[in-house]
C-alpha positions in Angstrom: -20.5 -15.8 -31.0 -17.2 -16.8 -29.3 -16.1 -14.8 -26.3 -12.9 -12.8 -26.9 -9.9 -13.2 -24.6 -7.3 -10.5 -25.0 -3.8 -11.4 -23.8 -0.2 -10.3 -24.5 2.3 -12.8 -26.0 4.5 -12.5 -22.9 1.6 -13.1 -20.4 0.4 -16.1 -22.4 3.8 -17.9 -22.5 4.7 -17.0 -19.0 1.5 -18.6 -17.8 2.1 -21.8 -19.7 5.9 -22.0 -19.2 6.0 -20.9 -15.5 8.8 -22.8 -13.8 11.6 -22.4 -11.3 11.9 -21.0 -7.7 11.5 -17.8 -5.9 15.0 -16.7 -5.0 15.2 -13.2 -3.4 18.9 -13.4 -2.8 20.7 -10.2 -3.8 19.6 -8.8 -7.1 20.9 -5.7 -8.7 18.2 -3.0 -8.4 18.8 -1.4 -11.8 17.8 -4.5 -13.9 14.9 -2.8 -15.7 16.9 0.2 -16.8 19.8 -2.0 -17.8 17.4 -4.2 -19.8 16.1 -1.2 -21.7 19.7 0.1 -22.3 20.9 -3.3 -23.6 17.9 -3.7 -25.9 18.6 -0.3 -27.4 22.3 -1.1 -27.8 21.6 -4.3 -29.7 18.9 -2.7 -31.9 21.4 0.0 -32.9 23.6 -2.8 -34.5 20.7 -3.8 -36.8 21.4 -3.3 -40.5 19.4 -1.0 -42.8 16.1 -2.5 -43.6 15.9 -4.4 -40.2 13.0 -3.4 -37.9 12.8 -3.0 -34.2 9.8 -3.0 -31.7 7.4 -4.5 -34.3 3.8 -4.8 -33.2 2.3 -8.1 -34.0 -1.3 -9.4 -33.5 -3.4 -12.4 -34.3 -6.6 -14.1 -33.5 -6.9 -17.9 -32.7 -10.2 -19.7 -32.2 -10.1 -22.5 -29.7 -12.9 -24.4 -27.8 -15.5 -21.7 -28.1 -13.1 -18.9 -27.3 -11.3 -16.4 -29.6 -7.9 -15.5 -28.3 -6.6 -12.1 -29.4 -2.8 -12.3 -28.9 -0.5 -9.3 -29.4 2.9 -7.9 -28.4 6.0 -6.2 -29.7 8.9 -8.3 -30.9 12.4 -6.8 -30.3 13.7 -7.3 -33.8 12.8 -8.3 -37.3 15.9 -9.1 -39.4 16.0 -9.6 -43.2 19.3 -11.2 -44.4 20.0 -13.3 -47.5 16.3 -13.8 -48.2 15.7 -15.1 -44.7 13.4 -13.5 -42.1 14.5 -13.8 -38.5 12.6 -12.9 -35.3 15.1 -11.6 -32.7 14.3 -11.8 -29.0 16.7 -9.9 -26.8 17.2 -11.0 -23.1 19.5 -9.3 -20.6 20.6 -11.6 -17.8 22.7 -11.4 -14.7 23.8 -15.1 -14.8 27.3 -15.6 -16.3 26.8 -16.8 -19.9 29.1 -19.8 -19.3 26.7 -21.1 -16.6 23.8 -21.3 -19.1 22.9 -24.9 -19.8 21.3 -26.0 -23.1 20.1 -23.5 -25.7 18.4 -20.8 -23.6 15.2 -20.9 -21.6 12.0 -22.5 -22.9 9.9 -19.4 -21.9 12.1 -17.2 -24.1 11.9 -19.6 -27.1 8.1 -19.7 -26.6 7.8 -15.9 -26.7 9.9 -15.7 -29.9 8.1 -18.6 -31.5 4.7 -17.0 -31.0 6.0 -13.8 -32.7 7.4 -15.9 -35.5 4.1 -17.7 -36.0 2.2 -14.4 -36.2 4.6 -12.9 -38.7 4.8 -16.0 -40.9 1.0 -16.3 -40.9 0.5 -12.6 -41.9 3.1 -12.8 -44.7 2.3 -16.4 -45.8 5.9 -17.6 -45.2 6.5 -21.4 -45.4 9.5 -21.0 -42.9 11.1 -18.5 -40.6 14.1 -18.2 -38.3 14.1 -17.4 -34.6 17.1 -16.0 -32.7 17.6 -15.6 -29.0 20.1 -12.9 -28.1 21.4 -13.2 -24.5 23.4 -10.2 -23.2 25.2 -10.2 -19.8 24.1 -7.0 -18.0 27.6 -6.1 -16.6 30.1 -7.4 -19.2 27.7 -7.0 -22.2 29.0 -10.3 -23.5 26.6 -11.9 -26.0 25.4 -15.4 -26.8 23.2 -16.2 -29.8 20.9 -19.2 -30.4 19.3 -19.8 -33.8 16.6 -22.2 -35.0 14.6 -22.4 -38.2 11.0 -23.5 -38.2 8.4 -24.4 -40.8 5.1 -22.6 -40.5 3.3 -25.9 -39.7 5.7 -26.5 -36.8 5.0 -23.1 -35.4 1.2 -23.5 -35.9 1.2 -26.7 -33.9 3.4 -25.1 -31.2 1.1 -22.1 -30.8 -2.0 -24.3 -30.7 -0.4 -26.3 -27.8 0.4 -23.0 -25.9 -3.2 -21.8 -26.4 -4.5 -25.3 -25.3 -2.3 -24.9 -22.1 -3.8 -21.5 -21.3 -7.4 -22.4 -22.2 -8.6 -24.0 -18.9 -7.6 -20.9 -17.0 -9.2 -18.6 -19.7 -12.4 -20.7 -19.7 -12.6 -20.6 -15.9 -12.2 -16.8 -15.9 -14.7 -16.3 -18.7 -17.4 -18.5 -16.9 -16.6 -16.7 -13.6 -16.9 -13.3 -15.2 -20.3 -14.0 -16.8 -21.6 -15.4 -13.6 -20.1 -12.4 -11.7 -21.7 -9.8 -14.0 -25.1 -11.5 -13.8 -25.0 -11.7 -10.0 -23.8 -8.1 -9.7 -26.8 -6.9 -11.8 -29.3 -9.0 -9.8 -27.9 -8.0 -6.4 -30.1 -5.9 -4.1 -28.8 -3.9 -1.2 -28.0 -6.6 1.3 -29.9 -5.0 4.2 -33.6 -4.5 4.7 -33.3 -0.7 4.6 -30.6 1.9 4.1 -29.4 3.7 7.3 -29.6 7.5 7.2 -26.8 8.8 5.0 -26.0 5.4 3.5 -28.0 5.9 0.3 -26.4 9.3 -0.2 -22.9 7.9 0.2 -23.7 4.9 -2.1 -25.2 7.3 -4.7 -22.1 9.6 -4.5 -19.8 6.6 -5.1 -21.9 5.4 -8.0 -22.2 8.8 -9.7 -18.4 9.2 -9.4 -17.8 5.9 -11.2 -20.3 6.7 -14.0 -18.8 10.2 -14.4 -15.2 9.0 -14.1 -14.5 11.5 -11.2 -12.8 11.2 -7.9 -14.7 11.6 -4.7 -13.8 12.9 -1.2 -16.4 11.9 1.3 -16.8 12.7 4.9 -19.1 10.0 6.1 -19.8 9.7 9.8 -19.0 6.6 11.9 -21.9 4.1 12.2 -23.6 4.6 8.8 -21.8 1.5 7.4 -19.2 3.2 5.1 -17.7 -0.1 3.9 -20.9 -1.6 2.4 -21.9 1.9 1.1 -18.7 2.1 -1.0 -18.5 -1.6 -2.0 -22.1 -2.1 -3.1 -22.2 0.7 -5.7 -18.8 -0.5 -7.1 -20.3 -4.0 -7.4 -23.4 -2.6 -9.2 -21.1 -0.7 -11.6 -19.1 -3.9 -12.2 -22.3 -5.6 -13.3 -22.9 -2.8 -15.8 -19.4 -3.2 -17.4 -18.2 0.1 -15.9 -15.5 -1.6 -13.8 -13.6 -4.9 -13.8 -11.7 -4.7 -10.6 -11.8 -2.9 -7.2 -9.2 -2.2 -4.6 -10.3 -1.7 -1.0 -7.3 0.0 0.6 -6.9 0.2 4.4 -4.2 1.1 6.9 -5.3 -1.4 9.6 -6.1 -5.1 9.9 -9.4 -4.5 11.6 -10.8 -2.5 8.6 -9.7 -5.3 6.3 -11.9 -7.7 8.3 -14.8 -5.3 7.9 -14.4 -5.4 4.1 -14.2 -9.2 4.1 -17.5 -9.3 6.1 -19.2 -6.9 3.7 -18.3 -9.1 0.7 -19.5 -12.2 2.7 -22.8 -10.4 3.4 -23.3 -9.7 -0.3 -22.4 -13.3 -1.2 -25.1 -14.5 1.1 -27.5 -12.4 -1.0 -26.4 -14.1 -4.2 -23.2 -12.2 -5.3 -20.6 -14.3 -7.1 -17.4 -12.3 -6.8 -13.9 -13.4 -5.8 -11.8 -11.3 -3.5 -8.3 -11.7 -2.1 -6.8 -10.2 1.0 -3.1 -9.5 0.9 -1.3 -9.9 4.2 2.2 -8.5 4.8 5.0 -11.0 4.0 6.4 -11.1 7.5 3.0 -11.9 9.0 2.1 -14.6 6.6 5.5 -16.4 6.1 5.5 -20.0 7.2 9.2 -20.1 8.1 10.9 -18.8 11.2 12.9 -16.3 9.2 11.5 -14.6 6.1 14.3 -15.7 3.7 12.9 -16.2 0.2 15.6 -18.6 -1.0 15.1 -22.0 -2.5 17.7 -23.8 -0.4 16.2 -22.5 2.8 12.4 -22.4 2.1 10.5 -25.3 0.5 7.6 -22.9 -0.3 10.0 -20.9 -2.5 11.8 -23.9 -4.1 10.0 -24.8 -7.3 7.2 -22.2 -6.6 6.6 -21.5 -10.3 6.3 -25.2 -11.2 3.3 -25.5 -8.9 1.6 -22.1 -8.8 -0.6 -22.5 -11.9 -2.3 -25.6 -10.4 -2.7 -23.7 -7.0 -4.3 -20.7 -8.8 -6.6 -22.9 -10.8 -7.7 -24.9 -7.8 -8.4 -21.9 -5.5 -10.3 -20.0 -8.3 -12.4 -23.1 -9.0 -13.4 -23.7 -5.4 -13.2 -20.4 -3.5 -14.5 -16.8 -3.7 -13.4 -15.4 -0.3 -9.6 -15.7 -0.4 -8.8 -14.6 3.1 -5.5 -15.1 4.9 -6.7 -18.5 6.3 -7.9 -19.8 2.9 -4.7 -18.7 1.1 -2.6 -20.3 3.8 -4.5 -23.6 3.5 -4.0 -23.8 -0.3 -0.4 -22.6 0.0 0.3 -25.5 2.3 -1.5 -27.9 0.0 0.6 -26.9 -3.0 3.8 -26.0 -1.1 3.8 -22.4 -2.4 4.8 -19.1 -0.7 1.5 -17.7 0.7 2.6 -14.1 0.2 3.6 -14.5 -3.5 0.5 -16.6 -4.0 -1.7 -13.7 -2.8 0.1 -11.3 -5.2 -0.3 -13.7 -8.1 -4.0 -14.0 -7.3 -4.4 -10.2 -7.1 -3.9 -10.0 -10.9 -6.7 -12.5 -11.5 -9.5 -11.6 -9.0 -12.3 -9.0 -8.9 -11.5 -7.4 -5.6 -8.3 -6.9 -3.7 -8.3 -5.9 0.0 -4.8 -4.6 0.9 -2.7 -1.9 2.5 -2.3 1.5 0.9 1.3 0.5 0.0 0.3 -1.8 -2.8 -1.0 1.1 -4.8 0.8 4.2 -3.6 4.3 3.1 -2.5 6.7 3.1 -5.5 8.8 0.4 -3.8 5.9 -2.0 -3.1 3.2 -1.3 -5.7 1.6 -4.0 -7.9 3.7 -3.3 -10.9 2.2 -5.9 -13.3 -1.1 -3.9 -13.5 -1.2 -2.6 -17.1 -2.7 0.8 -17.9 -5.7 -0.9 -19.6 -6.4 -2.8 -16.3 -6.1 0.4 -14.2 -8.7 2.1 -16.4 -11.2 -0.5 -15.4 -10.3 -0.4 -11.7 -11.5 1.7 -8.8 -9.6 2.6 -5.6 -11.7 2.7 -2.4 -9.4 4.4 0.2 -10.8 3.7 3.7 -9.8 5.9 6.6 -8.2 8.2 4.1 -7.0 10.7 6.7 -4.3 8.1 7.5 -2.9 8.4 4.0 -1.4 11.9 4.6 1.3 10.8 7.0 1.6 7.4 5.3 2.2 9.2 2.0 4.9 11.4 3.6 6.5 8.2 4.9 6.4 6.4 1.6 8.1 9.2 -0.3 10.7 10.1 2.2 14.1 8.5 2.8 17.0 8.9 5.2 20.6 7.8 5.7 22.6 7.5 9.0 26.3 8.1 9.5 26.4 5.1 11.9 25.4 2.7 9.1 28.7 3.5 7.3 30.8 3.6 10.5 29.6 0.1 11.3 30.4 -1.1 7.7 33.8 0.4 8.0 34.4 -1.7 11.2 32.9 -4.8 9.7 35.0 -4.7 6.5 38.3 -3.5 7.8 40.9 -6.0 6.6 38.1 -8.1 5.1 37.2 -6.2 1.9 39.2 -3.2 0.9 36.7 -1.9 -1.7 33.7 -1.8 0.8 35.9 -0.5 3.6 37.0 2.5 1.5 33.5 3.2 0.1 32.1 3.2 3.7 35.0 5.3 4.9 34.4 8.0 2.3 30.7 8.2 3.2 31.4 8.3 6.9 33.9 11.1 6.2 31.2 13.0 4.2 28.8 12.8 7.2 31.6 14.1 9.5 32.1 17.1 7.2 28.3 17.8 7.1 28.5 17.7 10.9 31.4 20.2 11.0 29.7 22.6 8.6 26.4 22.7 10.6 28.1 21.9 13.9 26.1 24.5 16.0 22.7 23.1 15.4 21.0 19.8 16.2 18.8 20.2 13.2 19.7 22.0 10.0 18.4 22.6 6.5 20.6 21.4 3.5 19.8 23.6 0.4 21.0 20.7 -1.8 23.1 17.5 -1.8 26.6 17.9 -3.1 27.2 16.0 -6.4 30.4 14.5 -4.8 28.2 13.0 -2.0 25.7 11.5 -4.5 28.6 10.1 -6.6 29.9 8.4 -3.5 26.5 6.8 -2.9 26.3 5.6 -6.5 29.8 4.2 -6.3 28.8 2.5 -3.0 25.9 0.8 -4.9 28.3 -0.5 -7.6 30.9 -1.7 -5.1 28.2 -3.4 -2.9 26.6 -5.1 -5.9 29.9 -6.8 -6.7 30.4 -7.8 -3.0 26.9 -9.1 -2.3 27.2 -11.7 -5.0 29.5 -13.7 -2.8 29.1 -12.1 0.7 25.7 -12.4 2.4 26.4 -9.8 5.1 23.1 -8.6 6.5 24.4 -5.2 7.5 25.7 -4.7 3.9 22.5 -5.8 2.3 20.4 -3.5 4.5 22.8 -0.6 3.8 22.5 -1.4 0.0 18.7 -1.2 0.1 18.8 2.0 2.2 21.2 3.8 -0.1 19.3 2.5 -3.2 16.0 3.8 -1.8 17.6 7.1 -0.9 18.9 7.5 -4.5 15.5 6.7 -5.9 13.9 9.5 -3.7 16.7 11.9 -4.8 15.2 11.6 -8.3 11.8 12.8 -7.0 13.2 15.9 -5.2 11.3 19.1 -6.0 9.6 22.0 -4.3 7.5 19.5 -2.3 10.6 18.3 -0.4 13.0 19.6 2.2 16.4 18.1 2.7 17.5 18.4 6.4 20.1 17.0 8.7 19.9 16.0 12.3 22.6 15.3 14.9 21.8 12.6 17.5 24.7 12.0 19.9 27.5 10.7 17.5 25.1 9.9 14.7 24.2 12.3 11.8 21.1 11.7 9.8 20.4 13.2 6.4 16.7 13.1 5.4 14.8 13.7 2.2 11.5 14.8 3.7 8.4 14.8 1.6 6.5 17.7 3.1 3.6 17.6 0.7 2.8 14.1 -0.7 -0.1 15.4 -2.9 1.8 15.3 -6.2 3.3 11.8 -5.7 0.0 10.4 -4.4 -1.7 11.7 -7.5 1.0 10.3 -9.7 0.8 6.8 -8.1 -3.0 6.8 -8.4 -2.9 8.0 -12.0 -4.8 5.9 -14.6 -7.4 4.3 -12.2 -11.0 4.9 -13.3 -12.1 6.4 -10.0 -10.6 7.1 -6.6 -12.9 7.4 -3.6 -11.3 8.8 -0.4 -13.6 8.4 2.6 -13.4 8.7 6.4 -15.6 9.8 9.3 -13.0 12.5 10.0 -12.1 13.8 6.5 -12.6 17.3 7.8 -12.1 20.0 6.5 -12.7 18.4 3.1 -10.8 21.0 1.0 -7.6 20.4 3.2 -7.8 16.6 2.4 -8.6 17.3 -1.3 -5.5 19.4 -1.4 -3.0 17.2 0.5 -4.1 13.9 -1.0 -3.6 15.1 -4.6 -7.2 15.9 -5.5 -8.3 18.1 -8.4 -10.7 21.0 -8.8 -13.3 18.9 -10.7 -13.4 16.2 -8.0 -16.7 15.6 -6.1 -16.9 16.5 -2.4 -19.5 14.9 -0.2 -20.2 15.6 3.5 -22.9 13.4 5.1 -24.4 14.5 8.4 -24.5 12.1 11.3 -27.4 9.7 11.3 -27.6 9.8 15.1 -29.6 12.3 17.0 -28.0 14.9 19.2 -30.1 13.3 22.1 -27.9 10.2 21.9 -24.8 12.1 23.2 -24.2 14.5 26.0 -21.1 16.7 25.2 -19.3 18.6 27.9 -16.4 21.0 27.6 -14.1 21.7 30.5 -11.9 24.8 29.6 -8.7 23.8 31.3 -5.2 24.4 29.8 -3.5 21.1 28.8 -0.5 22.9 27.3 2.8 21.4 28.3 3.7 24.2 30.7 0.3 23.9 32.6 0.0 20.1 32.8 1.3 19.8 36.4 -1.0 22.6 37.6 -4.2 21.2 35.9 -3.6 17.6 36.7 -5.8 17.6 39.9 -8.8 19.2 38.2 -8.6 16.5 35.5 -8.7 13.8 38.1 -11.7 15.5 39.8 -13.6 15.6 36.5 -13.1 11.8 36.1 -14.2 11.2 39.7 -17.3 13.4 39.3 -18.2 11.8 35.9 -17.9 8.2 37.1 -19.8 9.0 40.3 -22.8 10.6 38.4 -22.6 8.3 35.4 -21.0 5.0 36.3 -20.0 2.7 33.3 -17.2 2.0 30.9 -15.0 4.9 29.8 -12.0 5.5 27.5 -9.8 8.4 28.5 -7.4 9.7 25.9 -4.2 11.7 26.5 -2.0 13.5 23.9 1.2 11.7 25.2 2.1 8.6 27.1 4.0 10.6 29.8 1.0 12.8 30.4 -1.2 9.7 30.6 1.1 8.1 33.3 1.3 11.3 35.3 -2.6 11.6 35.6 -3.1 7.9 36.0 -0.7 7.7 39.0 -2.5 10.6 40.7 -6.0 9.1 39.9 -5.0 5.8 41.4 -3.7 7.4 44.6 -7.2 8.7 45.4 -9.3 6.0 43.6 -7.7 2.7 44.6 -11.0 0.9 44.2 -11.9 2.0 40.7 -11.0 -0.6 38.1 -8.6 0.7 35.5 -6.8 -0.5 32.4 -3.8 1.2 30.8 -2.4 1.1 27.3 1.3 0.2 27.4 3.9 0.7 24.7 4.4 -2.1 22.3 1.3 -4.1 23.2 1.1 -7.5 21.6 -2.0 -8.5 19.5 -3.2 -10.6 22.4 -2.8 -7.8 25.0 -4.7 -5.4 22.8 -7.6 -7.9 22.4 -7.6 -8.4 26.2 -7.8 -4.6 26.7 -10.8 -4.4 24.4 -12.5 -7.5 25.7 -12.6 -6.0 29.3 -15.2 -3.5 28.1 -18.2 -5.8 28.7 -21.9 -4.7 28.5 -24.0 -4.3 31.7 -21.2 -4.2 34.2 -22.0 -3.3 37.7 -18.6 -1.5 38.3 -17.0 1.4 36.6 -14.0 0.6 34.2 -11.6 3.3 33.0 -9.3 2.6 30.1 -6.4 5.0 29.8 -5.2 5.3 26.2 -3.1 7.5 23.9 -4.8 9.9 21.5 -4.1 8.8 17.9 -3.0 5.4 19.2 -4.2 1.8 18.7 -7.4 2.3 20.7 -8.6 5.6 19.3 -9.3 4.3 15.8 -11.0 1.3 14.3 -12.3 0.1 17.7 -16.0 -0.9 17.8 -17.6 -1.0 21.3 -21.3 -1.1 20.6 -24.1 -0.5 23.1 -23.2 -0.6 26.8 -19.7 -1.7 26.2 -18.7 2.0 26.1 -20.6 4.7 28.0 -18.3 7.6 27.6 -15.1 9.1 26.2 -12.9 11.8 27.7 -10.5 13.5 25.4 -7.7 15.5 27.2 -6.2 18.2 24.9 -6.8 19.2 21.2 -4.4 16.4 20.0 -1.8 18.8 18.5 1.3 16.9 17.3 4.3 17.6 19.5 6.1 20.8 18.4 9.1 19.5 16.4 11.4 20.4 13.6 9.5 18.4 10.9 6.1 19.8 11.9 7.5 23.3 11.8 8.9 22.6 8.3 5.4 21.6 7.2 4.0 24.8 8.7 6.6 27.0 7.0 6.1 25.2 3.7 2.4 25.8 3.5 2.7 29.4 4.9 4.9 30.2 1.9 2.1 28.8 -0.3 -0.4 31.3 1.2 -2.2 28.6 3.2 -2.5 28.4 6.9 0.6 26.4 7.7 -0.2 26.0 11.4 -3.6 24.4 10.6 -1.9 22.1 8.0 0.9 21.0 10.4 -0.8 21.0 13.8 -4.6 21.9 14.0 -6.1 19.6 11.4 -4.0 16.5 12.2 -4.6 17.1 16.0 -8.4 17.5 15.7 -8.5 14.4 13.5 -7.3 12.4 16.5 -9.9 14.1 18.7 -12.8 13.2 16.3 -11.5 9.7 15.8 -11.4 9.2 19.6 -14.9 10.7 20.1 -16.1 8.5 17.3 -15.6 5.4 19.4 -18.7 6.2 21.4 -21.9 6.2 19.2 -21.7 3.3 16.8 -25.4 2.5 16.3 -28.9 4.0 16.5 -29.4 2.6 20.0 -26.1 3.8 21.5 -26.1 6.6 24.1 -23.1 8.2 25.9 -21.1 11.1 27.2 -18.2 12.9 25.6 -16.0 15.3 27.7 -13.5 17.5 25.9 -10.9 18.9 28.3 -9.1 22.0 26.9 -9.9 25.7 26.8 -9.0 25.8 23.1 -12.2 23.8 22.2 -14.0 27.1 22.8 -11.9 28.9 20.1 -13.5 29.5 16.7 -11.0 27.5 14.6 -11.7 24.4 16.8 -15.4 25.0 17.1 -15.6 25.0 13.3 -14.1 21.5 13.2 -16.5 20.0 15.8 -19.2 17.7 14.3 -22.7 19.3 14.3 -24.0 16.9 17.0 -21.1 18.0 19.4 -21.9 21.7 19.1 -24.7 21.7 21.6 -22.4 21.2 24.6 -22.5 22.1 28.2 -19.7 24.0 29.8 -18.4 22.5 33.0 
């Protein structure tokens, strides 16, 4: 029996007729909505008896495959005994600049619809019409052709022939993949304690179609424990694609290594890693324009060959592999990785590609989502990242600068920027007494000014490439998109900062929008060593009552770690007074237990203050200090200094919640102890207080949501740097009297609860 390949008409013709360049010069942001509006407007002009949005479907056998091709044609017109397929296309290019008779890809799409209809209704001939409509002027241009059925049959056969090599490759790969997934055994000799439980939890969630929130301790091998059951479910036809979502580059590498380990045990599965555009761009400036970048120029003419080549020869499509094929075919490495994401079995990428409405992989159809799983690593990071994704702000100084830039240059932009600048001044006057203030709503006149600014800017940007104007355009456009999301999960507030005034749409509770963006996926697994307390994360990440919760105890024995609590006040007002005792603790600790230590502070200022006093009395002790804005090389140098079996003590001073308190693996003797100064509470600030008040009004503990849980998460992450394997031993010192309070004691891991009071 022939294998069935299901594909939409549009995807089929776009694959075969791909051509042209990437050109990310200014594009109006409302294209999709405009396209829908224009389609509806044209369809309203159809005569009685004409049909719109007609679903058409056919099956074509070719080379051992059966292609099921379907889609909706825009219009079916019946005039004077003729049947015409109408394909409507909205375009931004002025119609008089169109060469020839329209675009081949549009003809191809209409011709496939014409073939299906003619075949179903045994028509010897049929007409095809392309209707081009200019988005702004709504001017129209029509192209008509008449075809015999045999002409269309030959045409469609050639299109299928052009797609078949890719379809065949994918079919062969999928069969091989599924067999290898079924045969794959766990890629290590034994399961670590807790690993089997986590893998079982993930597998059960997939089979039951539920979401899972899992607190899984550091060191059990969370990555392989989540990927392996997803691979097994794939072999059983439960899944077709998996996304491994991370917040940091280091965890992406861990996922790549896990796939590599499974491949060495016989797995045949292809995975792509998406790296941010700015990082992977080959050019000095990230300007996606065909006359600047040879990798953008003619991209679509070469991309099919590049995709076919890499899929034929590679399974691990890491950044390095993608870059080498991108250079070979002269294609943009970032766009190449996105195109591959729609074809591969596993995608390793940042949270943004799923959850951020501005960045997400929009070509994933609902049917594809249903067969995909989201594995969200270090899920505690998604709370603040979610708030960030769904918030937006505007600055008065943006419009003041535009006013200066366009004075005497462009009257329309000058006036639009002047009006907005004046609106910010009037907001400043109304709320003059306060540096921060709540806005109960946004005036309709202010929103209308922003919409007008978008219209005026779109006109100007077609001829003026001003960077300031382009940035302002995207900022305002994003702001207006977030305005549409405003509800009880948001607070609108203003802030005065010297001469600047900021208006922010602040997403206090990202749960609803995270849930919305993750909708449609078969299963979502949120996991982290510090997903504690689980009900808090289930609530704030958009979980539901029927989700599964799993808490796995640490596989390490309490004998592996000595925990000490020093009940000193590290509150801001007491820091000067308790600085000397902290220095004494560090001296006593390193004298009794020499080795490599990381010492974490709640702020950089606090760190510097204690560091300076420590160096005054301990000039000989070797120290390292985290600095602001460290480069990749400087970070690596900092970590590399922690060598095993050193004869001298090394103290690394770092910031709690910073780059060294998460995702850093210092196994064995490379790290002998961790000192955490303070309970990690975020700094008291207006935004955090808004979060606190919001959740208090909901009958929850707002202070815990805004301060305690995020703070203790940092403490647990920092402490988690220490014991990374069954053979590790070390010391944890927690410096703060609040660690003895019940609410903090409840959040400590079980193995930390048998502590010694200093």
